[in-house]
DSSP file (Angstrom, degrees, kcal/mol; ACC not computed):
  #  RESIDUE AA STRUCTURE BP1 BP2  ACC     N-H-->O    O-->H-N    N-H-->O    O-->H-N    TCO  KAPPA ALPHA  PHI   PSI    X-CA   Y-CA   Z-CA
    1    1 A M              0   0    0      0, 0.0     2,-0.6     0, 0.0    27,-0.2   0.000 360.0 360.0 360.0 127.1   92.2  104.6  113.7
    2    2 A L  E     -a   28   0A   0     25,-3.0    27,-3.2     4,-0.0     2,-0.5  -0.914 360.0-162.2 -98.7 116.2   94.2  105.9  116.7
    3    3 A I  E     -a   29   0A   0     -2,-0.6    27,-0.2    25,-0.2    31,-0.1  -0.913  52.1 -32.6-107.4 123.7   97.4  107.6  115.5
    4    4 A G  S    S-     0   0    0     25,-2.6    25,-0.2    -2,-0.5    26,-0.0  -0.255 104.1 -34.2  71.0-153.6  100.2  108.2  117.9
    5    5 A I        -     0   0    0      2,-0.0    -1,-0.1    -2,-0.0     5,-0.0  -0.902  61.6-117.1-109.5 120.6   99.5  108.9  121.6
    6    6 A P        -     0   0    0      0, 0.0     3,-0.5     0, 0.0    -2,-0.1  -0.329  23.3-142.7 -58.5 134.0   96.4  111.0  122.6
    7    7 A P  S    S+     0   0    0      0, 0.0     3,-0.1     0, 0.0    -3,-0.0   0.710  87.4  49.5 -78.6 -19.2   97.8  114.1  124.2
    8    8 A T  S    S+     0   0    0      1,-0.1     2,-0.3     3,-0.0     3,-0.0   0.629 111.2  23.1-102.5 -10.2   95.1  114.6  127.0
    9    9 A A        -     0   0    0     -3,-0.5    -1,-0.1     1,-0.1     3,-0.1  -0.983  53.7-137.4-153.4 157.9   94.8  111.2  128.7
   10   10 A D  S    S+     0   0    0     -2,-0.3     2,-0.4     1,-0.1    -1,-0.1   0.511  96.6  47.8 -90.1  -9.3   96.6  107.9  129.4
   11   11 A R        -     0   0    0      2,-0.0     2,-0.4    -3,-0.0    -1,-0.1  -0.989  63.1-162.4-134.5 141.1   93.3  106.1  128.7
   12   12 A V        -     0   0    0     -2,-0.4     2,-0.4    -3,-0.1    -3,-0.0  -0.988  15.3-159.7-120.4 131.9   90.7  106.2  125.9
   13   13 A S        -     0   0    0     -2,-0.4     2,-0.3     2,-0.0    -2,-0.0  -0.865   8.0-172.7-114.8 148.8   87.3  104.8  126.4
   14   14 A F        -     0   0    0     -2,-0.4     2,-1.0     4,-0.0     3,-0.1  -0.964  35.3-106.1-133.1 154.5   84.6  103.7  124.0
   15   15 A L    >>  -     0   0    0     -2,-0.3     4,-2.1     1,-0.2     3,-0.9  -0.690  27.3-156.2 -78.7 104.4   81.1  102.5  124.4
   16   16 A I  H 3> S+     0   0    0     -2,-1.0     4,-3.0     1,-0.3     5,-0.2   0.862  91.0  58.0 -51.4 -40.9   81.3   98.8  123.7
   17   17 A D  H 3> S+     0   0    0      1,-0.2     4,-2.4     2,-0.2    -1,-0.3   0.887 107.7  45.9 -61.4 -39.8   77.7   98.6  122.7
   18   18 A K  H <> S+     0   0    0     -3,-0.9     4,-1.8     2,-0.2     6,-0.2   0.886 113.5  50.0 -73.6 -36.5   78.2  101.2  119.9
   19   19 A L  H  <>S+     0   0    0     -4,-2.1     5,-2.3     2,-0.2     4,-0.5   0.958 113.8  45.8 -58.7 -50.3   81.4   99.3  118.7
   20   20 A R  H ><5S+     0   0    0     -4,-3.0     3,-0.5     3,-0.2    -2,-0.2   0.911 113.6  46.4 -60.5 -48.8   79.6   96.1  118.7
   21   21 A H  H 3<5S+     0   0    0     -4,-2.4    -1,-0.2    -5,-0.2    -2,-0.2   0.859 120.0  39.1 -67.3 -32.8   76.4   97.2  116.9
   22   22 A K  T 3<5S-     0   0    0     -4,-1.8    -1,-0.2    -5,-0.2    -2,-0.2   0.342 105.4-127.4 -97.8   4.8   78.3   99.1  114.2
   23   23 A E  T < 5 +     0   0    0     -3,-0.5     2,-0.4    -4,-0.5    -3,-0.2   0.906  45.2 176.6  55.3  43.9   81.0   96.4  114.0
   24   24 A I      < -     0   0    0     -5,-2.3     2,-0.4    -6,-0.2    -1,-0.2  -0.692  17.5-156.9 -86.0 132.1   83.7   99.1  114.5
   25   25 A C        -     0   0    0     -2,-0.4     2,-0.5     2,-0.0    -5,-0.0  -0.849   6.9-144.8-101.5 141.1   87.3   98.0  114.7
   26   26 A I        -     0   0    0     -2,-0.4     2,-0.5   -25,-0.1    -2,-0.0  -0.932  15.0-169.1-107.7 128.0   89.9  100.2  116.5
   27   27 A Q        -     0   0    0     -2,-0.5   -25,-3.0     2,-0.0     2,-0.4  -0.978   9.4-150.5-118.1 126.2   93.4  100.2  115.0
   28   28 A N  E     -a    2   0A   0     -2,-0.5     2,-0.5   -27,-0.2   -25,-0.2  -0.805  10.1-164.2 -91.7 134.6   96.3  101.7  116.9
   29   29 A V  E >   -a    3   0A   0    -27,-3.2   -25,-2.6    -2,-0.4     3,-0.6  -0.964   7.5-149.9-122.2 117.4   99.1  103.1  114.7
   30   30 A R  T 3  S+     0   0    0     -2,-0.5   -27,-0.0     1,-0.2    -2,-0.0  -0.568  70.4   1.2 -86.6 144.6  102.4  103.9  116.3
   31   31 A R  T 3  S+     0   0    0     -2,-0.2    -1,-0.2     1,-0.1   -28,-0.1   0.785  95.4 107.5  60.5  32.0  104.8  106.6  115.1
   32   32 A Q    X>  +     0   0    0     -3,-0.6     3,-2.3     3,-0.0     4,-1.0   0.235  36.1 143.0-127.4  15.0  102.6  107.9  112.3
   33   33 A N  T 34 S+     0   0    0      1,-0.3   -29,-0.1     2,-0.2    -3,-0.0  -0.337  79.9   5.3 -58.7 134.4  101.5  111.2  113.8
   34   34 A H  T 34 S+     0   0    0      1,-0.1    -1,-0.3   -31,-0.1     4,-0.2   0.584 115.6  84.9  64.4  16.5  101.2  113.9  111.1
   35   35 A C  T <> S+     0   0    0     -3,-2.3     4,-2.3     3,-0.1     5,-0.2   0.645  70.0  70.9-112.0 -23.1  102.0  111.3  108.3
   36   36 A L  H  X S+     0   0    0     -4,-1.0     4,-2.9     2,-0.2     5,-0.2   0.938  99.0  44.9 -64.5 -48.5   98.6  109.8  107.5
   37   37 A Q  H  > S+     0   0    0      1,-0.2     4,-2.6     2,-0.2     5,-0.2   0.942 113.2  51.2 -62.9 -48.2   97.0  112.8  105.8
   38   38 A Q  H  > S+     0   0    0      1,-0.2     4,-2.3     2,-0.2    -1,-0.2   0.917 112.7  47.6 -54.6 -47.1  100.1  113.5  103.7
   39   39 A T  H  X S+     0   0    0     -4,-2.3     4,-2.3     2,-0.2    -1,-0.2   0.936 111.1  49.3 -63.0 -47.6  100.1  109.8  102.7
   40   40 A L  H  X S+     0   0    0     -4,-2.9     4,-2.5     1,-0.2    -2,-0.2   0.891 111.0  51.0 -58.1 -38.7   96.4  109.8  101.8
   41   41 A D  H  X S+     0   0    0     -4,-2.6     4,-2.3     2,-0.2    -2,-0.2   0.909 108.7  50.9 -67.6 -41.0   96.9  113.0   99.8
   42   42 A M  H  <>S+     0   0    0     -4,-2.3     5,-2.5    -5,-0.2     4,-0.4   0.919 112.2  47.7 -57.7 -43.9   99.8  111.4   97.8
   43   43 A I  H ><5S+     0   0    0     -4,-2.3     3,-1.1     1,-0.2    -2,-0.2   0.932 111.5  50.4 -64.0 -45.0   97.6  108.3   97.1
   44   44 A D  H 3<5S+     0   0    0     -4,-2.5    -1,-0.2     1,-0.3    -2,-0.2   0.866 111.2  47.3 -64.0 -37.0   94.8  110.5   96.0
   45   45 A R  T 3<5S-     0   0    0     -4,-2.3    -1,-0.3    -5,-0.1    -2,-0.2   0.470 109.8-124.9 -78.7  -3.1   97.0  112.5   93.7
   46   46 A K  T < 5 +     0   0    0     -3,-1.1    -3,-0.2    -4,-0.4    -2,-0.1   0.895  52.4 159.6  58.1  42.3   98.4  109.3   92.3
   47   47 A D  S   <S+     0   0    0     -5,-2.5     2,-0.3    -6,-0.2    -4,-0.1   0.801  71.1   7.2 -61.6 -28.8  102.0  110.4   93.1
   48   48 A F  S    S-     0   0    0     -6,-0.4     2,-0.9    -5,-0.1    -1,-0.1  -0.971  86.3 -99.9-151.2 159.9  103.0  106.7   93.0
   49   49 A E    >   -     0   0    0     -2,-0.3     3,-0.8     1,-0.2     4,-0.1  -0.766  30.2-172.1 -90.9 108.3  101.4  103.5   92.1
   50   50 A I  G >  S+     0   0    0     -2,-0.9     3,-1.5     1,-0.2     4,-0.4   0.676  74.5  75.5 -76.9 -16.6  100.3  101.8   95.3
   51   51 A D  G >  S+     0   0    0      1,-0.3     3,-1.4     2,-0.2    -1,-0.2   0.786  83.6  67.0 -66.0 -22.9   99.4   98.5   93.6
   52   52 A M  G <  S+     0   0    0     -3,-0.8    -1,-0.3     1,-0.3    -2,-0.2   0.658  88.1  67.5 -68.3 -15.1  103.0   97.6   93.3
   53   53 A L  G <  S+     0   0    0     -3,-1.5     2,-0.9    -4,-0.1    26,-0.6   0.728  80.7  85.9 -73.5 -25.7  103.1   97.4   97.1
   54   54 A V  E <   +b   79   0B   0     -3,-1.4    26,-0.2    -4,-0.4     3,-0.1  -0.701  50.3 165.2 -83.2 109.0  100.9   94.3   96.9
   55   55 A T  E     +     0   0B   0     24,-1.6     2,-0.4    -2,-0.9    25,-0.2   0.610  59.9  33.2 -99.1 -15.5  103.4   91.4   96.3
   56   56 A H  E     -b   80   0B   0     23,-1.9    25,-2.6     2,-0.0     2,-0.4  -0.997  59.3-165.6-144.0 139.1  101.2   88.4   97.2
   57   57 A R  E     -b   81   0B   0     -2,-0.4     2,-0.3    23,-0.2    25,-0.2  -0.945   8.8-170.8-124.5 147.2   97.5   87.6   96.8
   58   58 A F  E     -b   82   0B   0     23,-2.2    25,-2.9    -2,-0.4     2,-0.1  -0.992  24.6-119.7-137.9 142.3   95.5   84.7   98.5
   59   59 A A  E >   -b   83   0B   0     -2,-0.3     3,-1.9    23,-0.2    25,-0.1  -0.433  38.9-106.9 -73.1 156.0   92.2   83.3   98.1
   60   60 A F  G >  S+     0   0    0     23,-1.1     3,-1.4     1,-0.3     4,-0.2   0.823 120.0  62.7 -53.1 -35.9   90.0   83.5  101.3
   61   61 A E  G 3  S+     0   0    0      1,-0.3     3,-0.3     2,-0.1    -1,-0.3   0.750 103.1  50.6 -60.7 -26.4   90.5   79.8  101.8
   62   62 A N  G <>  +     0   0    0     -3,-1.9     4,-1.9     1,-0.2    -1,-0.3  -0.028  69.6 124.4-104.5  28.0   94.2   80.3  102.1
   63   63 A T  H <> S+     0   0    0     -3,-1.4     4,-2.4     1,-0.2     5,-0.2   0.902  72.1  54.4 -56.6 -41.8   94.1   83.1  104.7
   64   64 A Q  H  > S+     0   0    0     -3,-0.3     4,-2.8     1,-0.2    -1,-0.2   0.898 104.8  55.5 -62.8 -37.1   96.3   81.2  107.2
   65   65 A D  H  > S+     0   0    0     -3,-0.2     4,-2.5     2,-0.2    -1,-0.2   0.914 107.4  50.7 -54.6 -45.7   98.9   80.9  104.4
   66   66 A A  H  X S+     0   0    0     -4,-1.9     4,-2.5     1,-0.2     5,-0.2   0.919 111.0  45.9 -61.6 -46.2   98.8   84.6  104.1
   67   67 A F  H  X S+     0   0    0     -4,-2.4     4,-2.9     1,-0.2     5,-0.2   0.907 112.3  51.9 -65.5 -40.4   99.3   85.3  107.7
   68   68 A D  H  X S+     0   0    0     -4,-2.8     4,-1.7    -5,-0.2    -2,-0.2   0.945 111.2  47.9 -56.6 -46.6  102.1   82.7  107.9
   69   69 A L  H  X>S+     0   0    0     -4,-2.5     5,-1.4     1,-0.2     4,-0.9   0.953 115.1  43.4 -60.7 -51.4  103.9   84.3  105.0
   70   70 A V  H  <5S+     0   0    0     -4,-2.5     3,-0.5     1,-0.2    -1,-0.2   0.883 113.1  54.0 -63.1 -37.5  103.6   87.9  106.4
   71   71 A G  H  <5S+     0   0    0     -4,-2.9    -1,-0.2     1,-0.2    -2,-0.2   0.800 114.6  39.8 -62.4 -32.4  104.5   86.6  110.0
   72   72 A S  H  <5S-     0   0    0     -4,-1.7    -1,-0.2    -5,-0.2    -2,-0.2   0.489  99.8-134.0-102.8  -2.3  107.7   85.0  108.7
   73   73 A Y  T  <5 +     0   0    0     -4,-0.9     3,-0.4    -3,-0.5    -3,-0.2   0.875  52.7 156.1  53.6  40.0  108.7   87.9  106.2
   74   74 A K    > < +     0   0    0     -5,-1.4     3,-1.6     1,-0.2    -1,-0.2  -0.507  44.5  22.9 -93.2 166.5  109.4   85.2  103.6
   75   75 A D  T 3  S-     0   0    0      1,-0.3    -1,-0.2    -2,-0.2    -2,-0.1   0.773 124.4 -70.0  54.2  36.1  109.5   85.3   99.7
   76   76 A G  T 3  S-     0   0    0     -3,-0.4    -1,-0.3     1,-0.2     2,-0.1   0.750  76.7-178.1  66.8  24.6  110.1   89.1   99.7
   77   77 A V    <   +     0   0    0     -3,-1.6    -1,-0.2     1,-0.2     3,-0.1  -0.386  21.3 162.0 -67.1 131.2  106.5   89.8  101.0
   78   78 A L  S    S-     0   0    0      1,-0.3     2,-0.4   -25,-0.2    -1,-0.2   0.709  75.4  -1.9-103.6 -59.6  105.7   93.6  101.3
   79   79 A K  E     -b   54   0B   0    -26,-0.6   -23,-1.9     2,-0.0   -24,-1.6  -0.987  63.5-159.3-143.7 127.1  101.9   93.4  101.4
   80   80 A A  E     -b   56   0B   0     -2,-0.4     2,-0.4   -25,-0.2   -23,-0.2  -0.918  12.8-158.0-106.7 131.6   99.7   90.2  101.2
   81   81 A M  E     -b   57   0B   0    -25,-2.6   -23,-2.2    -2,-0.5     2,-0.6  -0.874   8.0-144.7-111.1 141.8   96.1   90.7  100.2
   82   82 A I  E     -b   58   0B   0     -2,-0.4     2,-0.4   -25,-0.2   -23,-0.2  -0.933  17.2-146.8-106.9 120.1   93.2   88.3  100.8
   83   83 A D  E     -b   59   0B   0    -25,-2.9   -23,-1.1    -2,-0.6   -26,-0.0  -0.696   9.1-161.7 -89.2 135.5   90.7   88.2   98.1
   84   84 A F              0   0    0     -2,-0.4    -1,-0.1     1,-0.2   -25,-0.1  -0.278 360.0 360.0-110.3  42.3   87.0   87.6   99.0
   85   85 A D              0   0    0      0, 0.0    -1,-0.2     0, 0.0   -26,-0.0   0.475 360.0 360.0 -73.3 360.0   85.7   86.6   95.5
C-alpha cells in the first residue's frame, strides 16, 4: 500500500517480475498519511465494532451486482463484501 505522496521522487518503480511471481497488488491511498497506523491500532484495541461498517454481502457469483451497488452509492451502502464460500 502506498500512502500519500512519496517525498523523495515523482516516480516509484517496482520489479514487475517480483510483483507477478508473488501476485503482489499495489494500492495507492490518497490523503491518509499518518492515519493508517492509528486506525489499525484502534481496530486492534477494538475501540469500535468494524463489522457494522459492512452493510451488504454478496456471493461470489453476484460480484458485478456488488460493484454496481457500490459504484452507484445506492441502498445506503457503506461497505459491500464479496463472500468466497
